[in-house]
C-alpha positions, 0 to 999 in steps of 0.5 A: 711711331704710329700712323696718322689715325685720320689717314688710316681711316681714310684708306679703310673707307676708300677700300670699303667704297671701291667695290659695290656691295653686290660684288663683295661676295666675289672681290674685296679691297682691304687695307693692311696696316703696318708700322710705317705703311698701309698696303691696299690688298685685293681679295678674291673668292675661291673660283675652283674647288681644287684650289681650296676654300681660302680667298686669294690676296694680291697687294695692289699698292703701298702707301708709306708714311715718313714721320720725319716730314709727315708725308706719304709716298705711293709704291706699286707692286711688280710681278714678284710682289716687290714694291717700287716707288711710283714716280708719277705723283710726289709725296703728299701730306695726305693719302687722298692724292695718292688714292686719287692716283690709284683710282685714275691709274693712268699707267695701268700699273695698279689695276692692269 
């Protein structure tokens, strides 16, 4: 079962527009696509030479698709990198409502 292409494009576009171009040499948002979900990942440039040249990655949120009813649900990541259902917004037919919630972040669970 493939994810709805329009929604995948929407999340990719949201990630691309979230970080201003002038800061993209330091931080980026990416959308990693899996069979049943999309994971929004924050990537940061190396800031100390002794940590090596690789960018670091930290998952921010996961959008899970349920094909049976055609809905998306939002998950937050804990400090152990495990995802949990975010219960402040219900399932949605599009990712737009969930992306808006991540942007608003009223609980400070996504962006701190």
